[in-house]
C-alpha positions as CSV (number, residue, x, y, z in Angstrom):
1,M,-25.4,-63.7,-105.2
2,P,-22.5,-63.7,-102.8
3,E,-19.9,-66.4,-103.2
4,P,-20.6,-69.5,-101.1
5,F,-18.4,-69.8,-98.0
6,K,-17.2,-73.3,-99.1
7,N,-15.4,-71.7,-102.1
8,N,-12.9,-70.2,-99.7
9,F,-11.4,-73.7,-99.8
10,N,-10.3,-73.8,-103.5
11,K,-7.4,-75.0,-105.5
12,T,-5.5,-71.7,-105.2
13,L,-5.7,-71.8,-101.4
14,I,-4.6,-75.4,-101.3
15,A,-1.7,-74.8,-103.7
16,N,-0.6,-71.9,-101.5
17,M,-0.7,-74.1,-98.4
18,G,1.4,-76.7,-100.2
19,G,3.9,-74.1,-101.3
20,H,4.4,-72.8,-97.7
21,F,4.7,-76.3,-96.3
22,A,7.3,-77.1,-98.9
23,K,9.3,-74.0,-98.0
24,A,9.5,-75.3,-94.4
25,Y,9.9,-78.9,-95.3
26,P,11.7,-79.5,-98.6
27,E,10.7,-83.2,-98.7
28,F,7.0,-82.2,-98.9
29,D,5.3,-83.5,-102.1
30,K,3.5,-80.4,-103.0
31,A,2.0,-81.7,-106.3
32,A,0.6,-84.9,-104.7
33,F,-0.7,-82.9,-101.8
34,I,-2.6,-80.5,-104.1
35,A,-4.0,-83.4,-106.2
36,K,-5.4,-85.3,-103.2
37,A,-6.6,-82.2,-101.3
38,T,-8.5,-81.0,-104.3
39,N,-10.0,-84.3,-105.2
40,N,-13.8,-84.0,-105.8
41,L,-13.7,-80.5,-104.2
42,D,-16.7,-79.3,-106.0
43,G,-18.9,-82.0,-104.5
44,L,-17.9,-81.2,-100.9
45,K,-19.4,-78.7,-98.4
46,L,-17.3,-76.3,-96.4
47,K,-16.6,-78.5,-93.4
48,E,-16.0,-81.5,-95.6
49,R,-13.5,-79.6,-97.6
50,S,-11.6,-78.5,-94.5
51,D,-11.7,-82.1,-93.1
52,Q,-10.3,-83.4,-96.4
53,I,-7.4,-81.0,-96.3
54,S,-6.7,-82.1,-92.7
55,A,-6.7,-85.7,-93.7
56,V,-4.4,-85.1,-96.6
57,M,-2.0,-83.1,-94.4
58,A,-1.7,-86.2,-92.2
59,N,-0.5,-88.2,-95.3
60,F,2.2,-85.7,-96.3
61,L,3.5,-84.3,-93.1
62,P,5.9,-86.3,-90.9
63,N,4.3,-88.9,-88.5
64,D,6.2,-87.3,-85.7
65,F,3.8,-84.6,-84.4
66,A,6.6,-82.5,-82.9
67,R,8.2,-82.3,-86.4
68,A,4.9,-81.6,-88.1
69,A,4.2,-78.8,-85.6
70,E,7.6,-77.3,-86.3
71,I,6.7,-77.3,-90.0
72,M,3.3,-75.8,-89.5
73,L,4.6,-73.0,-87.3
74,A,7.3,-72.2,-89.8
75,S,4.6,-72.0,-92.6
76,L,2.5,-69.4,-90.8
77,A,2.3,-65.8,-91.9
78,P,3.6,-63.1,-89.5
79,E,1.3,-62.2,-86.7
80,E,0.4,-58.8,-88.1
81,S,-1.2,-60.3,-91.2
82,A,-4.8,-59.5,-91.4
83,I,-7.5,-62.2,-90.8
84,G,-9.5,-63.1,-93.9
85,G,-9.9,-65.6,-96.7
86,A,-7.8,-63.7,-99.3
87,D,-4.9,-62.8,-97.1
88,M,-2.6,-65.8,-97.7
89,N,0.3,-64.7,-99.9
90,N,4.1,-65.3,-100.1
91,R,4.4,-64.3,-96.5
92,G,2.8,-67.5,-95.1
93,V,-0.4,-69.3,-94.3
94,A,-3.3,-67.2,-93.0
95,G,-7.1,-66.9,-93.3
96,W,-9.3,-69.9,-94.1
97,A,-6.4,-72.2,-94.6
98,I,-5.9,-72.1,-90.8
99,M,-9.1,-74.0,-90.2
100,P,-7.9,-77.4,-91.4
101,M,-4.6,-76.9,-89.7
102,T,-6.2,-76.4,-86.3
103,H,-8.4,-79.5,-87.0
104,Y,-5.2,-81.4,-87.7
105,V,-3.8,-80.3,-84.4
106,G,-7.0,-81.3,-82.6
107,L,-6.9,-84.8,-84.2
108,H,-3.2,-85.5,-83.8
109,G,-1.9,-83.3,-81.0
110,L,-3.7,-84.6,-77.9
111,G,-0.5,-86.4,-76.7
112,H,1.5,-83.1,-77.0
113,F,-0.6,-80.7,-74.9
114,D,1.7,-77.8,-74.4
115,L,2.9,-77.9,-78.0
116,S,-0.6,-78.0,-79.3
117,M,-1.8,-75.1,-77.1
118,N,1.1,-73.0,-78.5
119,L,0.0,-74.0,-82.0
120,F,-3.6,-73.0,-81.3
121,K,-2.4,-69.7,-79.9
122,E,-0.3,-68.8,-82.9
123,M,-2.8,-70.0,-85.4
124,T,-5.8,-68.2,-83.9
125,K,-4.0,-64.9,-84.5
126,L,-4.4,-65.5,-88.2
127,F,-7.9,-66.8,-88.3
128,S,-9.4,-68.8,-85.4
129,S,-8.6,-72.0,-83.6
130,E,-12.1,-72.3,-82.2
131,F,-12.8,-75.6,-83.9
132,G,-9.6,-77.5,-83.2
133,V,-9.2,-76.5,-79.6
134,R,-12.6,-78.2,-78.8
135,F,-10.9,-81.6,-79.0
136,F,-8.9,-80.6,-76.0
137,L,-11.9,-79.2,-74.1
138,L,-13.5,-82.6,-74.6
139,E,-10.5,-84.7,-73.6
140,E,-8.8,-82.5,-71.0
141,P,-11.2,-79.8,-70.0
142,E,-9.6,-78.8,-66.7
143,R,-6.2,-78.5,-68.2
144,T,-7.4,-76.6,-71.2
145,L,-9.5,-74.2,-69.1
146,S,-6.4,-73.4,-67.0
147,V,-4.7,-72.3,-70.2
148,F,-7.7,-70.3,-71.2
149,E,-7.6,-68.5,-67.9
150,K,-4.2,-67.2,-68.7
151,W,-5.2,-66.3,-72.2
152,T,-8.0,-64.0,-70.9
153,C,-5.1,-61.5,-70.2
154,D,-3.2,-62.0,-73.5
155,P,-2.4,-58.8,-75.3
156,N,-3.7,-60.3,-78.6
157,L,-7.5,-59.8,-79.0
158,H,-7.8,-63.0,-81.1
159,V,-6.3,-65.1,-78.4
160,R,-8.7,-63.6,-75.8
161,R,-11.6,-64.2,-78.2
162,L,-10.6,-67.8,-78.6
163,V,-11.3,-68.3,-74.9
164,S,-14.9,-67.4,-75.2
165,E,-15.5,-68.6,-78.8
166,G,-13.7,-71.9,-78.4
167,S,-15.7,-72.7,-75.2
168,R,-19.1,-72.0,-76.6
169,P,-21.2,-75.1,-75.8
170,R,-23.1,-75.0,-79.1
171,L,-20.7,-73.3,-81.5
172,P,-22.1,-73.5,-85.1
173,W,-20.3,-75.8,-87.5
174,A,-18.4,-77.3,-84.6
175,M,-18.6,-80.3,-82.2
176,R,-20.8,-79.6,-79.3
177,L,-19.4,-79.7,-75.8
178,P,-21.8,-81.9,-73.9
179,N,-20.0,-81.3,-70.5
180,F,-20.6,-77.6,-70.8
181,I,-24.1,-78.0,-72.1
182,A,-24.9,-80.0,-69.0
183,D,-23.0,-77.7,-66.6
184,P,-21.6,-74.4,-67.9
185,S,-20.3,-73.2,-64.5
186,P,-16.6,-73.8,-65.5
187,I,-17.0,-71.3,-68.3
188,F,-18.4,-68.4,-66.2
189,P,-15.1,-67.3,-64.6
190,L,-13.6,-66.9,-68.1
191,L,-16.7,-64.9,-69.3
192,E,-16.5,-62.7,-66.1
193,A,-12.9,-61.9,-67.0
194,L,-13.7,-60.9,-70.5
195,K,-17.1,-59.1,-70.0
196,D,-15.5,-55.7,-70.0
197,D,-12.8,-56.4,-72.6
198,G,-11.7,-53.3,-74.5
199,E,-12.5,-55.0,-77.9
200,E,-16.1,-55.4,-79.0
201,Y,-15.0,-58.4,-81.1
202,V,-14.2,-60.1,-77.8
203,R,-17.3,-58.9,-75.9
204,R,-19.6,-60.0,-78.8
205,S,-18.1,-63.5,-78.5
206,V,-18.8,-63.5,-74.7
207,A,-22.4,-62.6,-75.6
208,N,-22.7,-65.4,-78.1
209,N,-21.3,-67.9,-75.5
210,L,-24.0,-66.8,-73.1
211,N,-26.7,-67.0,-75.7
212,D,-25.6,-70.7,-76.3
213,I,-25.8,-71.3,-72.5
214,A,-29.3,-69.6,-72.4
215,K,-30.7,-72.3,-74.6
216,D,-30.2,-74.9,-71.9
217,H,-30.0,-72.8,-68.7
218,P,-32.3,-69.8,-69.3
219,D,-32.7,-68.9,-65.6
220,V,-28.9,-69.0,-65.0
221,V,-28.3,-66.5,-67.8
222,A,-31.2,-64.3,-66.8
223,N,-29.8,-64.1,-63.3
224,L,-26.3,-63.3,-64.6
225,A,-27.8,-60.6,-66.8
226,R,-29.4,-59.0,-63.8
227,R,-26.1,-59.0,-61.9
228,W,-24.0,-57.8,-64.8
229,L,-26.4,-54.9,-65.5
230,K,-25.9,-53.3,-62.0
231,G,-23.8,-50.3,-62.6
232,A,-23.1,-51.3,-66.2
233,G,-21.8,-49.0,-68.8
234,K,-23.1,-48.9,-72.4
235,D,-20.7,-51.6,-73.7
236,R,-21.7,-54.1,-71.1
237,K,-25.4,-53.3,-71.5
238,K,-25.0,-54.0,-75.3
239,L,-23.3,-57.3,-74.5
240,V,-26.1,-58.4,-72.1
241,R,-28.8,-57.4,-74.6
242,H,-27.1,-59.5,-77.3
243,A,-26.6,-62.4,-74.9
244,C,-30.3,-62.4,-74.0
245,R,-31.6,-62.3,-77.6
246,T,-32.9,-65.9,-77.5
247,L,-34.5,-65.4,-74.1
248,V,-36.2,-62.2,-75.3
249,K,-37.7,-64.1,-78.3
250,R,-38.9,-66.8,-75.9
251,G,-40.5,-64.2,-73.7
252,H,-38.4,-65.3,-70.7
253,K,-39.8,-63.2,-67.8
254,G,-36.6,-63.2,-65.8
255,A,-34.5,-61.9,-68.7
256,L,-37.1,-59.3,-69.7
257,K,-37.2,-58.1,-66.1
258,A,-33.4,-57.9,-66.0
259,L,-33.5,-55.8,-69.1
260,G,-36.1,-53.5,-67.5
261,Y,-39.3,-54.8,-69.1
262,G,-42.3,-55.7,-66.9
263,P,-45.5,-57.4,-67.9
264,P,-47.0,-55.3,-70.8
265,S,-50.3,-53.6,-70.4
266,L,-51.6,-53.4,-74.0
267,D,-54.6,-53.7,-76.2
268,L,-54.3,-55.0,-79.7
269,E,-56.5,-52.8,-81.7
270,K,-55.9,-54.1,-85.2
271,M,-53.7,-56.6,-87.0
272,S,-53.7,-57.3,-90.7
273,I,-51.5,-59.5,-92.9
274,L,-50.9,-57.6,-96.1
275,T,-49.1,-60.4,-97.9
276,P,-51.7,-62.9,-99.0
277,R,-49.2,-65.5,-100.1
278,A,-45.7,-65.6,-98.6
279,T,-42.7,-66.9,-100.6
280,F,-39.6,-68.0,-98.9
281,A,-36.8,-65.3,-98.8
282,E,-39.3,-62.6,-99.6
283,D,-41.1,-60.1,-97.3
284,L,-44.1,-60.8,-95.2
285,I,-45.8,-57.5,-94.6
286,L,-48.1,-57.0,-91.7
287,E,-49.7,-54.0,-90.0
288,L,-50.7,-53.7,-86.4
289,S,-52.0,-51.2,-83.9
290,L,-51.2,-51.4,-80.2
291,T,-52.7,-49.1,-77.5
292,S,-51.3,-48.8,-74.1
293,A,-53.7,-49.8,-71.4
294,S,-51.6,-48.2,-68.7
295,N,-51.7,-44.6,-67.4
296,R,-47.9,-44.7,-66.9
297,P,-45.1,-44.8,-69.4
298,Q,-43.9,-48.4,-70.0
299,P,-40.9,-49.8,-71.9
300,L,-41.8,-52.4,-74.4
301,I,-40.2,-54.9,-76.7
302,V,-42.4,-55.7,-79.7
303,D,-41.0,-58.8,-81.4
C-alpha cells in the first residue's frame, strides 16, 4: 500500500525545519521545537500534524512578526528547488514543510499585509501557499484579489497557479470561502486571465476552481463553458471538459449542450450486473447494450 500522506509530516522533516530555522536564528531552540512538534505525531491526521507544527513555530519564533518573517524567508530553499515531500535538504525548507509555514503566516500575518503576500509568493514556489492565503481572502478579499490580479502575469507558474488554487471556493482540506461560494463573480476575471496559460498545471487549477463553482452555480459555469468553447483550441477544450465534470455527472443540460451533446435518442436493449455481491474497493462488473434510435449520428456521453 502507498504511504499515507500524513507521514510526510515526520520527525525527519520537523528536525530539518528546526535546523534551517536555527541557521537563520541562532537563538532558536531546535531540540525543544522538535520535541514539541513531534509530540503524539502518530495519533494525528495530516492537517492536524501541520497545525501542530504551526502552533509550535509560534512558541519558538520571535513574537515580532516582521522578525519571524525574516527568519522564515532566510530558511527557504532556493527558488529552483523542486516541489515535493522529499526535497528538503541542506539548501533550505521546501516541500511539505511549507504547508505549516503558510498556515503560520495566515494566522499571524494579517496585520502585515504586504509582508505576508511576499511570504506567500516565495513559499508557493516551493510547495503551495493555497491554504494560508485563504485567511487573507476571508479578511481582506478585495485587497488580496488585487494582488492576485498582478500575479496572473507572474513569470513563475506556481505563483500563477496560486491565484486559481488559492481562490477555489471549496478547496479540499482547506477552509471554505463562503463569500465566493455565495458570489463567485470576483474570481472570474482571474480565471479569464489564466484560461489560456501556457502551463497545464495552471489550466487544470482553473478547471478545478470552476468545478467548485459549478456545485453552487451550475448555470453560470455552463454558460461560461459555452462562451469559452467558441473558437477554442485543444488546451482550452480540455480545460472546459475537466471544469464541467460534475455537471456532466449530474446530467446538466446546459453543460452537455455546451460540450456538444443534445438529448440522447437511445434504446436500452439489455443490462446485466455480473457481480452478485459488491465489496468496497473491488470491481462491480456490468454489461449493457445500447441501440441508437436515431437515423443520424449522435455524440454521446455514457456515464
